[in-house]
Every structure is written in C-alpha cells, then in structure tokens.
C-alpha positions as a Markdown table, in Angstrom:
| # | Residue | x | y | z |
|---|---|---|---|---|
| 1 | Met | 119.2 | 159.0 | 136.6 |
| 2 | Thr | 118.5 | 161.4 | 139.4 |
| 3 | Glu | 117.1 | 164.9 | 139.2 |
| 4 | Thr | 120.3 | 166.1 | 140.9 |
| 5 | Ser | 122.4 | 164.6 | 138.1 |
| 6 | Ile | 120.3 | 166.3 | 135.4 |
| 7 | Val | 120.8 | 169.7 | 137.2 |
| 8 | Ser | 124.5 | 169.1 | 137.6 |
| 9 | Tyr | 124.9 | 168.2 | 133.9 |
| 10 | Ala | 122.8 | 171.2 | 132.8 |
| 11 | Glu | 124.7 | 173.6 | 135.0 |
| 12 | Met | 128.0 | 172.3 | 133.6 |
| 13 | Ala | 126.8 | 172.6 | 130.0 |
| 14 | Val | 125.8 | 176.2 | 130.6 |
| 15 | Lys | 129.2 | 177.0 | 132.0 |
| 16 | Ile | 130.9 | 175.4 | 129.1 |
| 17 | Arg | 128.8 | 177.3 | 126.6 |
| 18 | Ala | 129.2 | 180.6 | 128.4 |
| 19 | His | 133.0 | 180.1 | 128.6 |
| 20 | Cys | 133.2 | 179.3 | 124.9 |
| 21 | Leu | 131.2 | 182.4 | 123.9 |
| 22 | Arg | 133.4 | 184.6 | 126.0 |
| 23 | Met | 136.7 | 182.9 | 124.9 |
| 24 | Thr | 136.0 | 183.1 | 121.2 |
| 25 | His | 134.7 | 186.7 | 121.5 |
| 26 | Arg | 137.8 | 187.8 | 123.4 |
| 27 | Gly | 140.1 | 186.0 | 120.9 |
| 28 | Arg | 138.1 | 187.1 | 117.9 |
| 29 | Ser | 138.1 | 183.4 | 116.8 |
| 30 | Gly | 135.7 | 181.0 | 115.3 |
| 31 | His | 134.3 | 177.5 | 115.7 |
| 32 | Val | 131.9 | 178.5 | 118.5 |
| 33 | Gly | 129.0 | 176.6 | 116.8 |
| 34 | Ser | 131.1 | 173.4 | 116.9 |
| 35 | Met | 131.8 | 173.9 | 120.6 |
| 36 | Leu | 128.2 | 174.5 | 121.5 |
| 37 | Ser | 126.9 | 171.4 | 119.8 |
| 38 | Met | 129.1 | 169.1 | 122.0 |
| 39 | Ala | 128.7 | 171.0 | 125.3 |
| 40 | Asp | 126.1 | 168.6 | 126.7 |
| 41 | Ile | 128.2 | 165.5 | 125.8 |
| 42 | Leu | 131.2 | 167.0 | 127.5 |
| 43 | Ala | 129.2 | 168.0 | 130.5 |
| 44 | Val | 128.2 | 164.4 | 131.1 |
| 45 | Leu | 131.6 | 163.0 | 130.3 |
| 46 | Tyr | 133.5 | 165.2 | 132.7 |
| 47 | Thr | 130.9 | 165.3 | 135.4 |
| 48 | Gly | 129.7 | 161.7 | 135.5 |
| 49 | Ile | 131.6 | 159.3 | 133.2 |
| 50 | Leu | 135.4 | 159.8 | 132.8 |
| 51 | Ser | 137.6 | 158.4 | 135.4 |
| 52 | Val | 140.2 | 161.3 | 135.7 |
| 53 | Asp | 141.9 | 163.2 | 138.5 |
| 54 | Pro | 142.4 | 166.9 | 138.2 |
| 55 | Phe | 145.0 | 166.8 | 141.0 |
| 56 | Asn | 147.0 | 164.1 | 139.1 |
| 57 | Pro | 146.4 | 164.6 | 135.3 |
| 58 | Gly | 149.0 | 161.9 | 134.5 |
| 59 | Trp | 147.4 | 159.2 | 136.7 |
| 60 | Glu | 148.3 | 155.9 | 135.0 |
| 61 | Asp | 144.8 | 154.4 | 135.4 |
| 62 | Arg | 142.9 | 157.4 | 134.1 |
| 63 | Asp | 140.5 | 157.1 | 131.1 |
| 64 | Arg | 142.0 | 158.6 | 128.0 |
| 65 | Phe | 139.8 | 161.2 | 126.2 |
| 66 | Ile | 140.8 | 162.3 | 122.7 |
| 67 | Leu | 139.0 | 165.3 | 121.0 |
| 68 | Ser | 139.5 | 164.6 | 117.3 |
| 69 | Lys | 137.6 | 167.8 | 116.3 |
| 70 | Gly | 140.5 | 169.9 | 117.7 |
| 71 | His | 139.0 | 173.2 | 116.4 |
| 72 | Gly | 136.4 | 172.8 | 119.2 |
| 73 | Gly | 139.1 | 172.6 | 121.9 |
| 74 | Ala | 137.8 | 175.6 | 123.9 |
| 75 | Ala | 134.9 | 173.5 | 125.0 |
| 76 | Val | 137.2 | 170.9 | 126.5 |
| 77 | Tyr | 139.4 | 173.6 | 128.1 |
| 78 | Ala | 136.2 | 175.0 | 129.7 |
| 79 | Ala | 135.3 | 171.6 | 131.1 |
| 80 | Leu | 138.8 | 171.0 | 132.4 |
| 81 | Ala | 138.9 | 174.4 | 134.1 |
| 82 | Glu | 135.6 | 173.7 | 135.7 |
| 83 | Arg | 136.9 | 170.4 | 137.0 |
| 84 | Gly | 140.0 | 172.1 | 138.4 |
| 85 | Phe | 142.7 | 170.9 | 136.1 |
| 86 | Phe | 144.0 | 174.4 | 135.8 |
| 87 | Pro | 142.9 | 177.9 | 136.9 |
| 88 | Arg | 139.8 | 179.4 | 135.3 |
| 89 | Glu | 141.8 | 182.5 | 134.6 |
| 90 | Trp | 143.7 | 180.6 | 131.9 |
| 91 | Leu | 140.5 | 180.7 | 129.8 |
| 92 | Asp | 140.9 | 184.5 | 129.6 |
| 93 | Thr | 144.0 | 183.9 | 127.5 |
| 94 | Tyr | 142.5 | 181.6 | 124.9 |
| 95 | Tyr | 143.7 | 182.4 | 121.3 |
| 96 | Leu | 145.7 | 185.5 | 122.5 |
| 97 | Asp | 149.4 | 186.2 | 122.0 |
| 98 | Asn | 151.4 | 184.5 | 124.8 |
| 99 | Gly | 148.3 | 182.9 | 126.1 |
| 100 | Lys | 148.0 | 179.6 | 127.9 |
| 101 | Leu | 145.5 | 178.1 | 125.6 |
| 102 | Ser | 145.9 | 177.7 | 121.8 |
| 103 | Gly | 143.1 | 177.8 | 119.3 |
| 104 | His | 143.2 | 174.0 | 118.6 |
| 105 | Ile | 143.5 | 171.7 | 121.5 |
| 106 | Ser | 147.0 | 171.1 | 122.8 |
| 107 | His | 148.5 | 168.3 | 124.9 |
| 108 | His | 150.6 | 171.0 | 126.7 |
| 109 | Val | 147.4 | 171.8 | 128.7 |
| 110 | Pro | 146.8 | 169.6 | 131.9 |
| 111 | Gly | 144.2 | 167.0 | 131.2 |
| 112 | Val | 144.6 | 167.0 | 127.4 |
| 113 | Glu | 146.0 | 163.7 | 126.0 |
| 114 | Phe | 146.8 | 164.7 | 122.4 |
| 115 | Ser | 147.0 | 167.7 | 120.2 |
| 116 | Thr | 144.6 | 167.7 | 117.2 |
| 117 | Gly | 143.9 | 170.1 | 114.4 |
| 118 | Ser | 143.5 | 168.6 | 110.9 |
| 119 | Leu | 140.5 | 166.3 | 110.9 |
| 120 | Gly | 141.0 | 162.5 | 110.8 |
| 121 | His | 143.9 | 162.3 | 113.3 |
| 122 | Gly | 142.1 | 161.6 | 116.6 |
| 123 | Leu | 140.6 | 158.2 | 116.0 |
| 124 | Pro | 143.8 | 156.6 | 114.6 |
| 125 | Val | 145.6 | 157.8 | 117.8 |
| 126 | Ala | 142.8 | 156.5 | 120.0 |
| 127 | Val | 142.9 | 153.1 | 118.3 |
| 128 | Gly | 146.7 | 152.9 | 119.0 |
| 129 | Met | 146.0 | 153.8 | 122.6 |
| 130 | Ala | 143.4 | 151.1 | 123.0 |
| 131 | Ile | 145.7 | 148.5 | 121.4 |
| 132 | Ala | 148.5 | 149.6 | 123.7 |
| 133 | Ala | 146.3 | 149.4 | 126.8 |
| 134 | Arg | 145.2 | 145.9 | 125.8 |
| 135 | His | 148.8 | 144.7 | 125.4 |
| 136 | Ala | 149.7 | 146.3 | 128.8 |
| 137 | Gly | 146.8 | 144.6 | 130.5 |
| 138 | Ala | 145.5 | 148.0 | 131.6 |
| 139 | Gly | 141.9 | 148.6 | 132.5 |
| 140 | His | 141.3 | 152.1 | 131.5 |
| 141 | Arg | 139.0 | 153.2 | 128.6 |
| 142 | Val | 139.7 | 155.2 | 125.5 |
| 143 | Ile | 137.0 | 157.6 | 124.4 |
| 144 | Cys | 137.3 | 159.6 | 121.2 |
| 145 | Leu | 134.9 | 162.4 | 120.2 |
| 146 | Val | 134.9 | 163.0 | 116.5 |
| 147 | Ser | 132.9 | 165.3 | 114.2 |
| 148 | Asp | 131.0 | 164.3 | 111.1 |
| 149 | Gly | 133.7 | 166.1 | 109.2 |
| 150 | Asp | 136.2 | 163.7 | 110.7 |
| 151 | Cys | 134.2 | 161.0 | 109.0 |
| 152 | Asn | 135.0 | 162.4 | 105.6 |
| 153 | Glu | 138.6 | 161.5 | 106.1 |
| 154 | Gly | 140.1 | 158.2 | 104.9 |
| 155 | Ser | 142.3 | 157.9 | 107.9 |
| 156 | Thr | 139.2 | 157.7 | 110.1 |
| 157 | Trp | 137.8 | 154.7 | 108.1 |
| 158 | Glu | 141.2 | 152.9 | 108.2 |
| 159 | Ala | 141.0 | 153.3 | 112.0 |
| 160 | Val | 137.4 | 152.1 | 112.0 |
| 161 | Met | 138.5 | 148.9 | 110.3 |
| 162 | Met | 141.5 | 148.4 | 112.5 |
| 163 | Ala | 139.5 | 148.8 | 115.7 |
| 164 | Ala | 136.9 | 146.2 | 114.6 |
| 165 | Gln | 139.6 | 143.8 | 113.4 |
| 166 | His | 141.2 | 143.8 | 116.9 |
| 167 | Gly | 137.9 | 143.7 | 118.7 |
| 168 | Leu | 138.7 | 146.8 | 120.8 |
| 169 | Asp | 135.9 | 146.9 | 123.3 |
| 170 | Asn | 138.0 | 149.3 | 125.4 |
| 171 | Leu | 137.4 | 151.9 | 122.7 |
| 172 | Thr | 134.4 | 154.2 | 122.3 |
| 173 | Val | 133.8 | 156.8 | 119.6 |
| 174 | Ile | 131.2 | 159.5 | 120.1 |
| 175 | Val | 130.3 | 161.4 | 116.9 |
| 176 | Asp | 129.0 | 165.0 | 117.4 |
| 177 | Tyr | 126.6 | 164.5 | 114.5 |
| 178 | Asn | 125.4 | 168.1 | 113.9 |
| 179 | Arg | 125.5 | 167.6 | 110.1 |
| 180 | Val | 126.9 | 171.1 | 109.5 |
| 181 | Gln | 130.6 | 171.5 | 108.4 |
| 182 | Ala | 132.9 | 174.3 | 107.5 |
| 183 | Leu | 131.5 | 174.9 | 104.0 |
| 184 | Gly | 128.0 | 173.5 | 104.1 |
| 185 | Lys | 125.6 | 170.9 | 105.3 |
| 186 | Met | 126.4 | 167.2 | 105.1 |
| 187 | Glu | 123.9 | 166.5 | 102.3 |
| 188 | Asp | 125.7 | 169.1 | 100.2 |
| 189 | Val | 129.2 | 167.9 | 101.0 |
| 190 | Ile | 129.4 | 164.2 | 101.7 |
| 191 | Glu | 126.3 | 162.4 | 102.9 |
| 192 | Met | 127.0 | 159.7 | 105.4 |
| 193 | Glu | 123.5 | 158.2 | 105.8 |
| 194 | Pro | 122.7 | 155.4 | 106.5 |
| 195 | Phe | 125.5 | 156.2 | 109.0 |
| 196 | Ala | 124.7 | 153.6 | 111.7 |
| 197 | Gly | 124.3 | 150.9 | 109.1 |
| 198 | Lys | 127.7 | 151.6 | 107.7 |
| 199 | Leu | 129.3 | 151.3 | 111.1 |
| 200 | Lys | 127.5 | 148.1 | 111.9 |
| 201 | Asp | 128.7 | 146.6 | 108.6 |
| 202 | Phe | 132.2 | 147.5 | 109.7 |
| 203 | Gly | 131.8 | 145.5 | 112.9 |
| 204 | Trp | 131.0 | 148.1 | 115.5 |
| 205 | Ala | 128.4 | 148.1 | 118.2 |
| 206 | Val | 126.3 | 151.2 | 117.5 |
| 207 | Arg | 123.7 | 153.2 | 119.3 |
| 208 | Glu | 122.0 | 156.4 | 118.2 |
| 209 | Ile | 121.1 | 159.0 | 120.8 |
| 210 | Asn | 119.9 | 162.5 | 121.3 |
| 211 | Gly | 123.2 | 164.3 | 122.0 |
| 212 | His | 121.4 | 167.0 | 124.0 |
| 213 | Asp | 119.4 | 164.6 | 126.3 |
| 214 | Tyr | 121.4 | 164.1 | 129.5 |
| 215 | Ala | 119.5 | 160.9 | 130.5 |
| 216 | Glu | 120.2 | 159.3 | 127.1 |
| 217 | Ile | 123.9 | 160.4 | 127.1 |
| 218 | Glu | 124.5 | 159.1 | 130.6 |
| 219 | Ser | 122.5 | 155.9 | 130.4 |
| 220 | Asn | 124.3 | 154.8 | 127.2 |
| 221 | Leu | 127.8 | 155.7 | 128.4 |
| 222 | Leu | 127.3 | 153.9 | 131.6 |
| 223 | Glu | 126.6 | 150.7 | 129.6 |
| 224 | Leu | 130.0 | 150.7 | 127.8 |
| 225 | Pro | 131.1 | 148.5 | 126.2 |
| 226 | Phe | 127.9 | 147.9 | 124.3 |
| 227 | Glu | 129.1 | 144.4 | 123.2 |
| 228 | Gln | 132.0 | 142.3 | 124.4 |
| 229 | Gly | 134.6 | 142.0 | 121.6 |
| 230 | Arg | 133.4 | 145.0 | 119.6 |
| 231 | Pro | 134.3 | 148.7 | 119.7 |
| 232 | Ser | 131.4 | 151.0 | 120.6 |
| 233 | Trp | 130.1 | 153.9 | 118.5 |
| 234 | Val | 127.7 | 156.5 | 119.8 |
| 235 | Leu | 126.0 | 158.4 | 117.1 |
| 236 | Ala | 124.9 | 161.5 | 119.0 |
| 237 | Arg | 122.5 | 163.6 | 117.0 |
| 238 | Thr | 123.2 | 167.2 | 117.9 |
| 239 | Val | 122.4 | 170.8 | 116.7 |
| 240 | Lys | 125.2 | 173.1 | 115.5 |
| 241 | Gly | 125.3 | 176.2 | 117.7 |
| 242 | Lys | 122.9 | 174.6 | 120.3 |
| 243 | Gly | 121.7 | 177.0 | 122.9 |
| 244 | Val | 121.9 | 180.2 | 120.9 |
| 245 | Ser | 118.8 | 180.7 | 118.7 |
| 246 | Trp | 120.3 | 182.5 | 115.7 |
| 247 | Met | 123.3 | 180.1 | 115.5 |
| 248 | Glu | 121.4 | 176.8 | 115.7 |
| 249 | Gly | 121.8 | 174.8 | 112.5 |
| 250 | Thr | 123.7 | 177.4 | 110.6 |
| 251 | Val | 126.9 | 177.2 | 108.5 |
| 252 | Ala | 127.9 | 180.7 | 109.5 |
| 253 | Cys | 128.5 | 179.8 | 113.2 |
| 254 | His | 131.3 | 177.5 | 112.2 |
| 255 | Tyr | 133.8 | 180.3 | 111.5 |
| 256 | Gly | 132.1 | 183.6 | 112.4 |
| 257 | Ala | 133.3 | 185.5 | 115.5 |
| 258 | Val | 130.7 | 186.8 | 118.0 |
| 259 | Ser | 130.2 | 190.6 | 118.2 |
| 260 | Asp | 129.8 | 192.5 | 121.4 |
| 261 | Glu | 126.0 | 192.7 | 120.9 |
| 262 | Gln | 125.7 | 189.0 | 120.0 |
| 263 | Leu | 127.7 | 188.0 | 123.1 |
| 264 | Ile | 125.3 | 189.9 | 125.4 |
| 265 | Gln | 122.3 | 188.4 | 123.7 |
| 266 | Ala | 123.8 | 184.8 | 123.6 |
| 267 | Leu | 124.6 | 184.9 | 127.3 |
| 268 | Lys | 121.1 | 186.2 | 128.0 |
| 269 | Glu | 119.6 | 183.2 | 126.2 |
| 270 | Leu | 121.8 | 181.0 | 128.3 |
| 271 | Gly | 120.6 | 182.7 | 131.5 |
| 272 | Val | 124.0 | 184.0 | 132.3 |
| 273 | Glu | 125.1 | 187.6 | 133.1 |
| 274 | Ala | 127.3 | 189.3 | 130.5 |
C-alpha cells in the first residue's frame, strides 16, 4: 500500500464524515454514529476496490454493493456524490421534503443497487444476486455491508447458511462491528461472541480486521475471495461515532441529531471548516 493511497482514503473518509454530519444536522435526523463508524470502509471500497462506473451506473459488469444497514445510507450517498454518480448539491436535500435523498438508502439514487431499511434484508438479497451471477456466468462480485444489529435477525442467518451451502465465493460480507445498537451495547442486547468462530462453523472464510486501518482494509479486500468455494466474511472492528470524540462508543449517537454547536465542534475535530 502506498502513502498516496493512505492519503486518498483518509481524505475520502473525512469528506464522507463531514457530509454525514452536515446532512443529518440539516435534516434533523439521526443515525450519524452508524455512518461515522463505516466511513473508512466505504472510503476504501469506493476509492480502491469496487469496480463501478459513475458515468454508467447500470454497467452490466459492475460489482454489486448492498448496504444492509440502510439507516446509514447518507454515508453511501456521500461516497457516491464524491465519485460523481450525482451532483454534490443533492446531499443538501437529504431527509428534507421533496428532496432527492431519502433517510434510508434508496435504489432510486444512481449507484444504489437496493433499498434497505428494516435490518436483515440486505444479505438475503446479496445471496440471491450472487447465485444469479453464478448462473449467468458473470464475473462481477457482490459485496454486502451489514451491521451487528443485522446479525440479530434470523433472515441473516438463513442467508449465511444458503451462501455456504452454494459455495458462493463471489460473495463478500463486511460487518461494521461497532458493537453499539439502537437500544444498547451488544453485550446487553444479544452477544455474538465468539463471532468469527460461529461464522467459520457455518462454512465461511473469515478474517478479522481493524475497520479504521486503511492498510488492513485494503490488503484484505484485494485478496478476495479468501478461499475458493467459500463465501468471504470480513469482521471489521469499528467504533461507533468514529472521528467525533464525544460520540465515540456511545448509544446516544445512534438516534440523536447534531446541534448547531456540536456540528461546528465535530467539523473542527475532523479538520474541516464549518
């Protein structure tokens, strides 16, 4: 990994975080903590991993990216706008009446494959896409980003079993493992540990990484699939609200809107002008 790549990923991640803070502040909406925790992963995906074309969003051979944690959709919108899928000005309409961008991610937006909202929907769809690609003899990949909250849903585990049964090595799941959900921390809701062990028992090739380390994210995603004949699972350990000191690791940043004063301070911590 080059120093230039690290700078490029870091710059993209700051842009994503700053956009998300401004968007949720303007729309008086929540979920900003969920957006900030996956910003580094999205920065690497959209800058160095995904084979997509902003000038031809429907390109047949594109990689398919599904965000299962649809409440964090503003972060994907930010990445797509920075890549040129649609004008950055659309971000100013997020969560507003008659705006271009809905609160949960929508397939009506260029570059978005599937609308998600209720947790547990994204991975079953991704599994179906991977099976369809195999039957069609297509070479594109399917990458699905899920939350640890997604992994409380039975539909997710049905999809986990289906993917392993069919040996879908064209499918990758990344879990934004920040361990903080809407109503509490994982140990107080549903504890998943030993998480990696469970997934290996289900037949997946699993790697654990630091979800904020650009070198780790890139090097592992460049090695997909991890094993021939097995779907790949990236357990990315992240921090809820990453990048804003008073949000990090808190339950409150899941729903709470950012005040005028907090927006100024948060952007300052990111090194961005308010």
